[in-house]
N, C-alpha and C positions, 0 to 999 in steps of 0.2 A: 419709571416702569420697572426697572431691574430691582429697585428696592422693594416695591410692592410684591414682585414675584418671590423674592426671598422671604418676605414676611409670610406669604401664603405657605411656602414650603415649611417654614419653621412651625407654623400653626398646625399644619397637617401632621408633621412629625410629633408634635406634642400630643395630638389626639391619639396617634398610634401608640405612643409610649404609655398612655393612660389605659390602653386596651379597648378603645372605642372602635366599634365596627362601623366603617364609613361606606357610603353609597354614592356613586356618581349620579348627579342629576343634571339634566340639560340646562344650560345657561338661561336664567330667568324663570325656570320652572320650579314647581314645588313637589312634583311627583317623579319617581324614578320610572324610566321607560323600559328598563331591563326586566325580562320575564323571570319570575321566581327570585326576585332580588332578596327576599328575606333569608333565603337559604344559600345564597352565593357569597363567596368571600372576595372582596375587592381590595387590592393594594393601592397605595397612593399613586402608583403609575397609571391606574385606570381613570384617575381624575384629570381631565384636561385643564389647561390653564384658565379657561373661561367657565368651567363647570361649577355648578353649585354643589355644596357638600351636604349630604344627608347623613344623619346619625341614627343608627338603629337603637331604639331604646330597649331597656329591659336586660335580660340575662345575656344577650349577645354582646352587650357592651359593659360587662361587669356591673350589671344591675342599675344602670343609669335610668332615672325617672325624670321626665320633663313636665313641670306644671306649666301648662300653656294658658296664659291669661288672655281670653278672647274679647273682653269688653273693657271699656274705660274704667268702669266702677271697680272691677277686679284688680286692674293695674294700680289704681289709686289706693286700694285697701290692702294690697298684698303684704306690705311690710308690717301691718298690724296682725294679720292672721297667719302668715306663713313663717316657719322657722327660718332663721338666718342660714344662708349658704354662700359659698364663695364662687358660685358659677351662675351668673345672671347675664342675659343678653337680650337685645331687642333691636329695633330699627327706629329711625327718627320719629315716625308717626306713632309708634307704639314702643317707647323705651321701657326697658325692664319688664318685658312681657313674657319671658321664659326663665323659669327658676329650675335649676338642675340639682338633683339629689342622688345619693346612692341609697337605694331602698330595696333590699333583698326581699323578694316575694310580692312586690307591688304588681298590680294588674291594672289594665286600662279602665278608666271610668270617666264619664262626661257628665256635666251639669248644665242644663239648658233652662232658659226662662220659659215656664209653661204658658205664659201669655204672649209674649213677643215672639217666642220661638227661636231666638238667637242663642248661640253658645256663650256661656259665661266662663267656664273653667273646664279644662281637660287635663287629666292626669295620664300622660302617655308613658306606657311601660309595656310589659308583655301582654298579649291578648289573653282574654279569659280562656280561650280554647287553644292556646299555643301559638297564635298568630303574632305578627310583628308590627310595630308602629315605628314611624320615622319622623324626625323633626329636622328642619333645615337650619344649619348652624353657620356662624361666621366662618369665612368671609363671603358667604353667599349673598346674592342680590336678587330680590324679587320685588315686583311692583315698583321697580326703579329705586329701591332703597336697599342699602347694604346692612346686613346683620353685623352688630358690633357687640363685643364683650364689655361689660361694665367693670372697670378696674383692670389691673395688670395681671393678677393671678387668676387661674381657673381651677378652683377646688370645690367640687360638689360636696356638700355636707352629708355624712351618713345619718340615716334616720330610720326608725321602725316604720315599716310600710303601713301599719294600722294607724299610726299617728299621722302620717302624711296624708292618708286618705281622709281622715277626719278633718284635718286642717283644710283640705281642699273643699270639703262639704261645708265647713263653717264659712270659708271665704265666699263660696257661691251663695250661701244664705245671706251673708252680709251684703253681697252685691244686689240681691233682690230687695233687701231692706233699704239700701241706698236709693234704688230706683223708685220704689213704691211707698216708702214710709218716710224716710228722712235721712239726711247725712249724719246727723249727730248720733243717733243710736247705731248706725252702721260703723262709725269710727270708734265707738266705745262699747264693744261687744261684751267686755267683762264687767261692766258696771252693774251693780246689784239692781235688780228690777227690770233690766232689759232682757226680755225673753223673745228672741228673734222669731222663732216659729209662731209664737202667740201674736206678736205684732203683725206678722204677715197674714195670719188667719183672720184677724180683725179687719185687715185691709181687703183681702180676697181669699176665699176658702181654698181655691186651687193653688195659690201661692203657699199658703200655710201647709196644705197637704203635701206638696212637693218638698218643702223644707223639712217637714217631719220625716218623710221617707228617707231623705239624704242622711239625716242624723239618727235614724233608727228609733224614732219616737212615734207613738200612736197619734194620729190626728185627733183633735178634740171631739169629733163626732164618732170616733171608733170606740167600741166597748172596751172597758178596762179588763185586765186579766181577772180581777175579782168578779166582774159582771159576767164574763164568759164562763167562769167556773160555776157561778150560781145558776146559769142557764143550762149547764150540762147535767143531765139526769144522773150520769155515772158518778160525778163528783158529789152531788147531793147525797147519794146513797153511801158513798165512802164516809162522809161525815157521820151519817147515822150508824154505820157499822163500827166505826172507830169508837163511838160513844157506847155501843152495846157490848163490845168484846171486853171481857174481864182480863186485866193484865196481871195474872199470877204465874206467868211463864218464866222458865229459866232462859238463859241466853239463846239457846238453840230455838226454843219456841218463839221467843220475841223476834229473833232474826227471821224465822220462817214467815211470820205474819208481816214483817216489814217488806220482805220480797214480794209477798202477795199484794200488798198495797202498791208497790212499784209497778209490777206487771199489769195490774188492773188499770192503773191511771196512766200508764205509758211514761212514768217518770215525771209527771206534771207537778207543778207547785201545789195544786190542790191535793194531790196524792200525798205529798210530803207533809202538808199540814195535818191531814188525817192520821198519818203514821205518828207524827209528833204528838198529837192529842192522845192517841192510844198509849204511847210510850210514857207520857207524863203521869199516867195513873199508877206507875210503879214507884215505890220508895227508892229504887235504884236508878231512877231516871237521871241521865246525863245528856244534856242537850248537845254537847259537842260530839259525843259518841253517836247520837241519833243522826246528826248531819253527816258524820263520816260514813256510817253504814249506808245511808241513802245514796251518797255519791258512789260508793263501792258497787252497789247493785247493778249499775249500768254496764259494768265490765263483763259480767257473766250471769245471765238470768236462767232460772230453771223453767222448763216448759210445762210442768205439772202443777204449778201454783197459779192462783188467780182469784177471780171474784168468787168462785165456788168455795175456795178455802175460807175466805172471809165470812161468807154466809154461814158455812158450817160452824166456824168458831163463834159467831154471834148467836147461833141457835143453842150451842152448848152453854151459853151464858143466859139463856132464857128469852132471847129476843125472838119476835115473830114479825113478819113483814107487814102486818096490818092492812092487808089488801093491796099493797104495792107490788107491782109485777117486776120480776127480775129476769133478765135474759141470760 
């Protein structure tokens, strides 16, 4: 017993040395009973010998992020999808179910099965609105099982928070593929030809739609950017105006028209295409300068340029609306 007590003290001392913010949790429990615990500071003396140990994730603990694997599929696939780290723990029934990283700027996000409704993966870090999340760490005991570190050293790997979030999204998508499509494509996500969102879409549209959302892709039944642009009256008019305006301007005139395209389109891709088409009519056309100008417009835009400017320029070049109404 004395040896176990010393091991516990050594472990807690290590956590404190790493700058982790600890929270006392009642023995056997998973939640802290102290009011306002996210904003309270607890020393190791606040943790009784039988208490579980909670770890505040996020900026309160030097930007620790916990990837919590809530389903068997995610646990099995984790080593394929997640970056390596030196801080992994779990319990006998769910070994290696928590992977810790140092991810400055990470925020909480969860990934759930849209059909079964259960949780697949959680990225525990700072809350989106400044809240705090906690994870129970060794040597805590819940559900009759002790949390245990894998390996002797505890060294969370540093990682860009955007990369970590995407890897979690890929892992959750892979878990869905494992459940509903097959184990082989789930275990070989980088193989050419395996498109996980497409495979899930073919299996069930709701699965595919959820995976596309996680990965920032449009679902197959969503209109593409080009289709949305073609349906937008203002973008169609921009194409027409770009074709009509004569490009015999000096730099200042060209720049003025470019700003008018930007203001009118709200900086959209269709607006840039129209500006680029207009610019290409000049013998001085430089595609790199055109891109650079377009990116610069978003920093400071004039309030007196817009669609009226383009219509006026087009009229000076002999263009007439031909019955089309312009607002």
